[in-house]
C-alpha positions as a Markdown table, in Angstrom:
| # | Residue | x | y | z |
|---|---|---|---|---|
| 1 | Unk | 56.9 | -22.8 | 46.3 |
| 2 | Unk | 53.5 | -22.9 | 48.0 |
| 3 | Unk | 53.2 | -19.1 | 47.6 |
| 4 | Unk | 54.0 | -19.4 | 43.9 |
| 5 | Unk | 51.3 | -22.0 | 43.4 |
| 6 | Unk | 48.8 | -19.8 | 45.2 |
| 7 | Unk | 49.6 | -16.9 | 42.9 |
| 8 | Unk | 49.2 | -19.1 | 39.8 |
| 9 | Unk | 46.0 | -20.8 | 41.0 |
| 10 | Unk | 44.1 | -17.7 | 42.2 |
| 11 | Unk | 43.6 | -16.1 | 38.7 |
| 12 | Unk | 42.5 | -19.5 | 37.2 |
| 13 | Unk | 40.1 | -20.0 | 40.1 |
| 14 | Unk | 38.6 | -16.6 | 39.7 |
| 15 | Unk | 38.1 | -17.2 | 35.9 |
| 16 | Unk | 36.4 | -20.5 | 36.7 |
| 17 | Unk | 34.1 | -18.9 | 39.2 |
| 18 | Unk | 33.1 | -16.2 | 36.7 |
| 19 | Unk | 32.4 | -18.9 | 34.0 |
| 20 | Unk | 30.3 | -20.9 | 36.5 |
| 21 | Unk | 28.4 | -17.7 | 37.5 |
| 22 | Unk | 27.7 | -16.8 | 33.9 |
| 23 | Unk | 26.5 | -20.3 | 33.1 |
| 24 | Unk | 24.2 | -20.2 | 36.1 |
| 25 | Unk | 22.7 | -16.8 | 35.0 |
| 26 | Unk | 22.2 | -17.9 | 31.3 |
| 27 | Unk | 18.6 | -18.8 | 30.6 |
| 28 | Unk | 17.3 | -21.7 | 28.7 |
| 29 | Unk | 15.9 | -21.1 | 25.2 |
| 30 | Unk | 12.4 | -21.4 | 26.6 |
| 31 | Unk | 13.2 | -18.8 | 29.4 |
| 32 | Unk | 14.6 | -16.4 | 26.8 |
| 33 | Unk | 11.5 | -16.8 | 24.6 |
| 34 | Unk | 9.2 | -16.3 | 27.6 |
| 35 | Unk | 11.0 | -13.1 | 28.7 |
| 36 | Unk | 10.9 | -11.6 | 25.2 |
| 37 | Unk | 7.3 | -12.6 | 24.7 |
| 38 | Unk | 6.1 | -11.0 | 28.0 |
| 39 | Unk | 7.9 | -7.8 | 27.1 |
| 40 | Unk | 6.2 | -7.7 | 23.7 |
| 41 | Unk | 2.7 | -8.6 | 24.8 |
| 42 | Unk | 2.9 | -6.1 | 27.6 |
| 43 | Unk | 3.8 | -3.3 | 25.2 |
| 44 | Unk | 1.0 | -4.2 | 22.9 |
| 45 | Unk | -1.6 | -4.2 | 25.6 |
| 46 | Unk | -0.6 | -1.4 | 27.9 |
| 47 | Unk | 0.3 | -3.6 | 30.9 |
| 48 | Unk | 3.4 | -4.9 | 32.8 |
| 49 | Unk | 5.4 | -7.9 | 31.7 |
| 50 | Unk | 4.8 | -9.7 | 35.0 |
| 51 | Unk | 1.1 | -9.7 | 34.3 |
| 52 | Unk | 1.6 | -11.7 | 31.1 |
| 53 | Unk | 1.4 | -15.4 | 31.5 |
| 54 | Unk | 2.6 | -17.9 | 28.8 |
| 55 | Unk | 0.5 | -21.1 | 28.8 |
| 56 | Unk | 2.6 | -24.3 | 29.3 |
| 57 | Unk | 3.9 | -25.8 | 26.1 |
| 58 | Unk | 3.2 | -29.3 | 24.9 |
| 59 | Unk | 5.9 | -31.5 | 26.5 |
| 60 | Unk | 6.8 | -32.7 | 23.1 |
| 61 | Unk | 7.7 | -29.2 | 21.9 |
| 62 | Unk | 11.3 | -28.2 | 22.5 |
| 63 | Unk | 12.2 | -24.5 | 22.1 |
| 64 | Unk | 15.3 | -24.2 | 19.9 |
| 65 | Unk | 18.0 | -21.7 | 20.7 |
| 66 | Unk | 17.8 | -18.5 | 18.7 |
| 67 | Unk | 21.0 | -16.9 | 17.7 |
| 68 | Unk | 19.2 | -14.1 | 15.8 |
| 69 | Unk | 16.4 | -11.8 | 16.6 |
| 70 | Unk | 13.0 | -12.9 | 18.1 |
| 71 | Unk | 9.9 | -11.3 | 16.7 |
| 72 | Unk | 6.2 | -11.6 | 17.6 |
| 73 | Unk | 2.8 | -10.8 | 16.0 |
| 74 | Unk | -0.8 | -11.7 | 16.4 |
| 75 | Unk | -1.7 | -14.0 | 13.5 |
| 76 | Unk | -5.4 | -14.2 | 14.4 |
| 77 | Unk | -8.2 | -11.7 | 15.3 |
| 78 | Unk | -8.0 | -12.7 | 19.0 |
| 79 | Unk | -5.1 | -11.8 | 21.2 |
| 80 | Unk | -4.8 | -15.2 | 22.9 |
| 81 | Unk | -2.4 | -16.6 | 20.4 |
| 82 | Unk | 1.0 | -15.1 | 19.5 |
| 83 | Unk | 3.4 | -16.2 | 16.8 |
| 84 | Unk | 7.0 | -16.2 | 17.8 |
| 85 | Unk | 9.6 | -16.3 | 15.0 |
| 86 | Unk | 13.4 | -16.6 | 15.1 |
| 87 | Unk | 15.5 | -15.2 | 12.3 |
| 88 | Unk | 18.6 | -17.4 | 12.8 |
| 89 | Unk | 18.0 | -20.3 | 12.5 |
| 90 | Unk | 14.6 | -19.7 | 10.9 |
| 91 | Unk | 11.8 | -21.2 | 13.0 |
| 92 | Unk | 8.4 | -20.2 | 14.3 |
| 93 | Unk | 6.0 | -21.5 | 16.9 |
| 94 | Unk | 2.5 | -20.5 | 18.3 |
| 95 | Unk | 2.1 | -19.7 | 21.9 |
| 96 | Unk | -1.0 | -19.1 | 24.0 |
| 97 | Unk | -0.9 | -16.2 | 26.4 |
| 98 | Unk | -3.1 | -14.7 | 29.2 |
| 99 | Unk | -3.0 | -12.1 | 31.9 |
| 100 | Unk | -2.9 | -12.5 | 35.7 |
| 101 | Unk | -5.7 | -10.8 | 37.7 |
| 102 | Unk | -4.3 | -7.9 | 39.7 |
| 103 | Unk | -5.8 | -4.9 | 41.2 |
| 104 | Unk | -6.6 | -2.3 | 38.5 |
| 105 | Unk | -5.1 | 1.1 | 39.3 |
| 106 | Unk | -5.2 | 2.9 | 35.9 |
| 107 | Unk | -7.1 | 3.2 | 32.6 |
| 108 | Unk | -5.8 | 4.0 | 29.1 |
| 109 | Unk | -7.5 | 5.0 | 25.9 |
| 110 | Unk | -7.5 | 2.2 | 23.4 |
| 111 | Unk | -9.0 | 1.9 | 19.9 |
| 112 | Unk | -12.4 | 0.2 | 19.7 |
| 113 | Unk | -11.7 | -1.2 | 16.2 |
| 114 | Unk | -8.9 | -1.7 | 13.7 |
| 115 | Unk | -7.9 | 1.7 | 12.3 |
| 116 | Unk | -5.6 | 2.6 | 9.5 |
| 117 | Unk | -2.7 | 5.0 | 9.3 |
| 118 | Unk | -3.9 | 8.5 | 8.6 |
| 119 | Unk | -7.3 | 8.0 | 10.2 |
| 120 | Unk | -8.6 | 10.9 | 12.3 |
| 121 | Unk | -9.8 | 9.5 | 15.6 |
| 122 | Unk | -13.2 | 10.3 | 16.9 |
| 123 | Unk | -14.7 | 9.5 | 20.3 |
| 124 | Unk | -16.5 | 6.5 | 18.7 |
| 125 | Unk | -13.1 | 5.0 | 17.8 |
| 126 | Unk | -12.0 | 5.1 | 21.5 |
| 127 | Unk | -12.7 | 3.2 | 24.6 |
| 128 | Unk | -11.2 | 3.3 | 28.1 |
| 129 | Unk | -9.6 | 0.1 | 29.1 |
| 130 | Unk | -8.6 | -0.8 | 32.7 |
| 131 | Unk | -5.0 | -1.7 | 33.3 |
| 132 | Unk | -2.7 | -2.2 | 36.2 |
| 133 | Unk | -0.2 | 0.4 | 34.9 |
| 134 | Unk | -0.5 | 3.0 | 32.2 |
| 135 | Unk | 2.3 | 2.7 | 29.5 |
| 136 | Unk | 4.4 | 5.8 | 28.9 |
| 137 | Unk | 2.8 | 8.2 | 26.5 |
| 138 | Unk | -0.7 | 6.9 | 27.0 |
| 139 | Unk | -3.9 | 8.9 | 27.5 |
| 140 | Unk | -6.6 | 8.5 | 30.1 |
| 141 | Unk | -9.1 | 10.9 | 28.6 |
| 142 | Unk | -10.5 | 11.2 | 25.0 |
| 143 | Unk | -9.8 | 14.9 | 24.9 |
| 144 | Unk | -6.2 | 14.5 | 24.1 |
| 145 | Unk | -6.8 | 11.9 | 21.4 |
| 146 | Unk | -10.1 | 12.7 | 19.6 |
| 147 | Unk | -9.5 | 14.8 | 16.4 |
| 148 | Unk | -5.9 | 13.6 | 16.1 |
| 149 | Unk | -4.5 | 11.8 | 13.1 |
| 150 | Unk | -2.7 | 8.4 | 13.4 |
| 151 | Unk | 0.9 | 8.0 | 12.1 |
| 152 | Unk | 0.5 | 4.2 | 12.0 |
| 153 | Unk | -2.2 | 1.5 | 12.0 |
| 154 | Unk | -3.5 | 0.2 | 15.3 |
| 155 | Unk | -5.3 | -3.0 | 16.1 |
| 156 | Unk | -8.5 | -3.2 | 18.1 |
| 157 | Unk | -7.7 | -2.9 | 21.8 |
| 158 | Unk | -4.3 | -1.4 | 21.3 |
| 159 | Unk | -3.5 | 1.7 | 23.5 |
| 160 | Unk | -3.1 | 5.0 | 21.7 |
| 161 | Unk | 0.3 | 6.5 | 22.6 |
| 162 | Unk | 1.6 | 10.0 | 22.0 |
| 163 | Unk | 4.2 | 8.7 | 19.4 |
| 164 | Unk | 1.3 | 7.1 | 17.4 |
| 165 | Unk | -0.2 | 10.6 | 16.7 |
| 166 | Unk | 0.8 | 13.1 | 14.0 |
| 167 | Unk | 1.9 | 16.5 | 15.3 |
| 168 | Unk | 0.1 | 18.0 | 12.3 |
| 169 | Unk | -2.7 | 16.6 | 10.2 |
| 170 | Unk | -1.5 | 15.5 | 6.7 |
| 171 | Unk | -4.2 | 16.2 | 4.2 |
| 172 | Unk | -4.9 | 16.6 | 0.5 |
| 173 | Unk | -6.3 | 19.8 | -1.1 |
| 174 | Unk | -7.8 | 20.3 | -4.5 |
| 175 | Unk | -5.7 | 22.5 | -6.8 |
| 176 | Unk | -8.6 | 22.9 | -9.3 |
| 177 | Unk | -12.4 | 22.4 | -9.2 |
| 178 | Unk | -13.2 | 18.7 | -9.5 |
| 179 | Unk | -16.5 | 17.0 | -10.5 |
| 180 | Unk | -18.1 | 13.9 | -9.1 |
| 181 | Unk | -16.6 | 10.9 | -10.8 |
| 182 | Unk | -13.3 | 12.7 | -11.6 |
| 183 | Unk | -10.3 | 10.5 | -11.1 |
| 184 | Unk | -7.8 | 12.0 | -8.6 |
| 185 | Unk | -4.3 | 12.6 | -10.2 |
| 186 | Unk | -1.2 | 14.1 | -8.7 |
| 187 | Unk | -1.6 | 17.2 | -10.9 |
| 188 | Unk | -5.1 | 17.8 | -9.4 |
| 189 | Unk | -4.2 | 17.8 | -5.7 |
| 190 | Unk | -1.5 | 19.1 | -3.4 |
| 191 | Unk | -0.4 | 17.8 | 0.0 |
| 192 | Unk | -0.8 | 20.2 | 3.0 |
| 193 | Unk | -0.3 | 20.1 | 6.8 |
| 194 | Unk | -3.1 | 21.3 | 9.0 |
| 195 | Unk | -3.0 | 22.0 | 12.7 |
| 196 | Unk | -3.6 | 18.9 | 14.8 |
| 197 | Unk | -7.3 | 18.5 | 15.7 |
| 198 | Unk | -8.3 | 20.9 | 13.0 |
| 199 | Unk | -11.7 | 19.2 | 12.7 |
| 200 | Unk | -13.5 | 17.3 | 10.0 |
| 201 | Unk | -12.2 | 14.0 | 8.7 |
| 202 | Unk | -9.5 | 15.0 | 6.1 |
| 203 | Unk | -8.5 | 12.4 | 3.5 |
| 204 | Unk | -4.9 | 11.2 | 4.3 |
| 205 | Unk | -2.9 | 9.5 | 1.6 |
| 206 | Unk | 0.7 | 8.4 | 2.1 |
| 207 | Unk | 3.3 | 8.6 | -0.6 |
| 208 | Unk | 1.1 | 8.0 | -3.6 |
| 209 | Unk | -2.6 | 8.0 | -4.6 |
| 210 | Unk | -4.3 | 4.6 | -4.8 |
| 211 | Unk | -4.8 | 3.8 | -8.5 |
| 212 | Unk | -8.3 | 4.6 | -9.8 |
| 213 | Unk | -9.3 | 6.8 | -6.8 |
| 214 | Unk | -12.4 | 8.9 | -7.9 |
| 215 | Unk | -14.5 | 11.6 | -6.3 |
| 216 | Unk | -18.0 | 10.8 | -4.9 |
| 217 | Unk | -19.0 | 14.5 | -5.1 |
| 218 | Unk | -17.9 | 17.8 | -6.6 |
| 219 | Unk | -15.1 | 19.7 | -4.8 |
| 220 | Unk | -14.2 | 23.4 | -5.4 |
| 221 | Unk | -10.6 | 24.5 | -5.9 |
| 222 | Unk | -8.8 | 25.0 | -2.7 |
| 223 | Unk | -10.9 | 22.7 | -0.5 |
| 224 | Unk | -9.3 | 20.1 | 1.7 |
| 225 | Unk | -10.6 | 16.7 | 0.7 |
| 226 | Unk | -12.6 | 14.8 | 3.2 |
| 227 | Unk | -13.0 | 11.0 | 3.5 |
| 228 | Unk | -16.6 | 11.3 | 2.4 |
| 229 | Unk | -15.5 | 13.0 | -0.8 |
| 230 | Unk | -14.0 | 9.7 | -2.1 |
| 231 | Unk | -16.0 | 6.9 | -3.8 |
| 232 | Unk | -15.7 | 3.6 | -1.8 |
| 233 | Unk | -15.1 | 1.5 | -4.9 |
| 234 | Unk | -13.2 | 2.4 | -8.1 |
| 235 | Unk | -14.0 | 2.4 | -11.7 |
| 236 | Unk | -11.9 | 0.5 | -14.3 |
| 237 | Unk | -12.2 | -0.1 | -18.0 |
| 238 | Unk | -14.2 | -3.3 | -18.6 |
| 239 | Unk | -14.7 | -5.2 | -21.9 |
| 240 | Unk | -18.4 | -5.4 | -22.9 |
| 241 | Unk | -17.8 | -8.2 | -25.4 |
| 242 | Unk | -15.2 | -10.9 | -26.1 |
| 243 | Unk | -12.1 | -9.4 | -27.7 |
| 244 | Unk | -9.7 | -11.4 | -29.9 |
| 245 | Unk | -5.9 | -10.7 | -30.4 |
| 246 | Unk | -5.4 | -8.0 | -33.0 |
| 247 | Unk | -9.0 | -6.7 | -32.8 |
| 248 | Unk | -9.1 | -2.9 | -32.9 |
| 249 | Unk | -11.0 | -1.3 | -30.0 |
| 250 | Unk | -14.2 | 0.6 | -30.5 |
| 251 | Unk | -16.2 | 2.7 | -28.1 |
| 252 | Unk | -19.1 | 0.2 | -27.8 |
| 253 | Unk | -16.7 | -2.6 | -26.8 |
| 254 | Unk | -15.7 | -0.9 | -23.5 |
| 255 | Unk | -17.3 | 0.7 | -20.5 |
| 256 | Unk | -16.4 | 1.9 | -17.0 |
| 257 | Unk | -17.5 | -0.4 | -14.1 |
| 258 | Unk | -16.7 | -0.7 | -10.4 |
| 259 | Unk | -14.7 | -3.5 | -8.9 |
| 260 | Unk | -13.3 | -4.1 | -5.4 |
| 261 | Unk | -10.5 | -1.7 | -4.6 |
| 262 | Unk | -8.4 | -4.6 | -3.3 |
| 263 | Unk | -8.3 | -6.1 | -6.8 |
| 264 | Unk | -7.0 | -2.9 | -8.5 |
| 265 | Unk | -3.4 | -2.4 | -9.5 |
| 266 | Unk | -1.5 | 0.4 | -11.2 |
| 267 | Unk | -1.6 | -1.6 | -14.5 |
| 268 | Unk | -5.4 | -1.3 | -14.8 |
| 269 | Unk | -7.0 | 1.2 | -17.2 |
| 270 | Unk | -9.2 | 3.9 | -15.5 |
| 271 | Unk | -10.2 | 6.1 | -18.4 |
| 272 | Unk | -12.0 | 5.4 | -21.7 |
| 273 | Unk | -10.4 | 8.3 | -23.5 |
| 274 | Unk | -7.3 | 7.7 | -25.6 |
| 275 | Unk | -8.1 | 4.0 | -26.4 |
| 276 | Unk | -9.1 | 4.6 | -30.0 |
| 277 | Unk | -6.4 | 3.2 | -32.2 |
| 278 | Unk | -5.4 | 0.4 | -29.9 |
| 279 | Unk | -6.0 | -3.4 | -30.2 |
| 280 | Unk | -6.1 | -6.4 | -27.9 |
| 281 | Unk | -2.9 | -8.4 | -27.6 |
| 282 | Unk | -4.6 | -11.5 | -26.0 |
| 283 | Unk | -8.1 | -13.0 | -25.8 |
| 284 | Unk | -10.2 | -10.9 | -23.3 |
| 285 | Unk | -13.5 | -12.1 | -22.0 |
| 286 | Unk | -16.6 | -9.9 | -21.7 |
| 287 | Unk | -16.7 | -8.4 | -18.2 |
| 288 | Unk | -12.9 | -8.6 | -17.7 |
| 289 | Unk | -11.0 | -5.6 | -16.5 |
| 290 | Unk | -8.4 | -4.3 | -19.0 |
| 291 | Unk | -4.7 | -3.6 | -18.1 |
| 292 | Unk | -2.2 | -1.6 | -20.0 |
| 293 | Unk | -0.2 | -4.8 | -20.8 |
| 294 | Unk | -3.3 | -6.2 | -22.7 |
| 295 | Unk | -3.2 | -3.5 | -25.4 |
| 296 | Unk | -0.9 | -2.2 | -28.1 |
| 297 | Unk | -1.4 | 0.4 | -30.9 |
| 298 | Unk | -3.5 | -1.1 | -33.6 |
| 299 | Unk | -2.1 | -1.9 | -37.1 |
| 300 | Unk | -3.6 | 0.9 | -39.2 |
| 301 | Unk | -1.6 | 0.6 | -42.4 |
| 302 | Unk | -0.3 | -2.5 | -44.2 |
| 303 | Unk | 2.5 | -2.6 | -46.7 |
| 304 | Unk | 1.2 | -1.8 | -50.2 |
| 305 | Unk | -1.9 | 0.0 | -48.9 |
| 306 | Unk | -2.9 | 3.3 | -50.4 |
| 307 | Unk | -2.5 | 6.0 | -47.7 |
| 308 | Unk | -3.9 | 9.5 | -47.5 |
| 309 | Unk | -1.0 | 11.7 | -46.5 |
| 310 | Unk | -1.8 | 15.1 | -45.2 |
| 311 | Unk | 1.0 | 17.8 | -45.2 |
| 312 | Unk | 0.8 | 21.2 | -43.7 |
| 313 | Unk | -1.0 | 22.9 | -40.7 |
| 314 | Unk | -4.7 | 23.4 | -41.3 |
| 315 | Unk | -6.3 | 25.8 | -41.7 |
| 316 | Unk | -3.3 | 27.9 | -42.7 |
| 317 | Unk | -2.0 | 25.4 | -45.3 |
| 318 | Unk | -2.7 | 21.8 | -46.1 |
| 319 | Unk | -2.4 | 19.5 | -49.0 |
| 320 | Unk | -3.4 | 15.8 | -49.3 |
| 321 | Unk | -1.8 | 13.3 | -51.6 |
| 322 | Unk | -2.3 | 9.5 | -52.1 |
| 323 | Unk | 0.9 | 7.6 | -51.5 |
| 324 | Unk | 1.8 | 3.9 | -51.1 |
| 325 | Unk | 2.9 | 2.3 | -47.8 |
| 326 | Unk | 6.3 | 0.7 | -47.9 |
| 327 | Unk | 5.8 | -1.0 | -44.6 |
| 328 | Unk | 3.2 | -1.9 | -41.9 |
| 329 | Unk | 2.4 | 0.9 | -39.5 |
| 330 | Unk | 0.6 | 1.1 | -36.1 |
| 331 | Unk | -1.0 | 4.2 | -34.6 |
| 332 | Unk | 1.5 | 7.0 | -34.1 |
| 333 | Unk | 4.4 | 5.0 | -35.7 |
| 334 | Unk | 6.6 | 6.6 | -38.3 |
| 335 | Unk | 6.6 | 4.6 | -41.6 |
| 336 | Unk | 8.2 | 4.9 | -45.1 |
| 337 | Unk | 5.9 | 6.0 | -48.0 |
| 338 | Unk | 6.3 | 6.4 | -51.7 |
| 339 | Unk | 4.7 | 8.8 | -54.2 |
| 340 | Unk | 3.6 | 6.5 | -57.1 |
| 341 | Unk | 3.7 | 9.4 | -59.6 |
| 342 | Unk | 7.2 | 10.8 | -58.9 |
| 343 | Unk | 8.7 | 7.6 | -57.3 |
| 344 | Unk | 9.9 | 9.8 | -54.4 |
| 345 | Unk | 10.3 | 8.2 | -51.0 |
| 346 | Unk | 9.1 | 10.1 | -47.9 |
| 347 | Unk | 8.1 | 9.5 | -44.3 |
| 348 | Unk | 4.9 | 10.0 | -42.3 |
| 349 | Unk | 3.2 | 9.4 | -38.9 |
| 350 | Unk | 0.2 | 7.0 | -38.9 |
| 351 | Unk | -2.9 | 8.9 | -37.7 |
| 352 | Unk | -5.6 | 6.4 | -38.4 |
| 353 | Unk | -6.9 | 3.7 | -40.7 |
| 354 | Unk | -5.2 | 4.4 | -44.1 |
| 355 | Unk | -4.1 | 7.9 | -43.0 |
| 356 | Unk | -0.8 | 9.6 | -42.1 |
| 357 | Unk | 0.6 | 13.1 | -41.6 |
| 358 | Unk | 3.8 | 14.4 | -43.0 |
| 359 | Unk | 6.8 | 15.1 | -40.8 |
């Protein structure tokens, strides 16, 4: 009987000991946060996790358990404050961090300022920062970094790693000759790959051109565009006078003017050509930038108007007749017309004020 009880108790006791051991090894929510935080800060600063120190939390602050993923970022310019966020349940908190003073044994190349993806690094962009241990893929000399193009944006003080650098330089090349002030369009450029460290400062643009990008100087066909070739600000169409809804646009009512690139969207208008025959759909103040949603084709013909209808293809053959509009018509709209002499109905495309062309 005793032997039977021993056989039954041993598995239960083993399970209990395993559960107690797992409970003892499980960290508190604060310990889990601190461990993940030290790993992240170390990777961002090219150091070891044990060198990262989290400042004591306010005793009134209790770290909640996080069943989802923990994420971190630097919400401010300095790197003393880190924002920790949990995805499930959703919460966030701000933590102060520092670094322990240990003997410096290595140095890594870091960026001396914030740099964007696509930037070609120069020696002025780099500085050697002392660290206790060099992270994998880091550089200790500018020779392996200068002239290389970044795959992603880096913040000031962040180490440059091999995986941050493009194997080839992605650049733009002009398909045709372009003049200063020309707006860059997809048809005017092509994307090319250059050898890494090819020199210069080629313009790098991701998946699409920023709206309103214009050239600061002339570029011949076949030339790789450089950052200096691009105007810092962009031109958009601006109203020179107050416009009222339904008011047809005239050349003197509009001009090109520069505004901050950050304020420009794809809906803004960047060219004065092609705006004849349009009208404002809403009140627009003088000095305001125009968007495509602000305009519509102007009403050029009203029902009952006499319309000059042109039929044929000049100069080979063309006749012009006076007809009556059977409906309102905007620029480039097809409308019904009537010949008052014969009473015959026909159709035409509105081409201007009181004018149309035959189908």
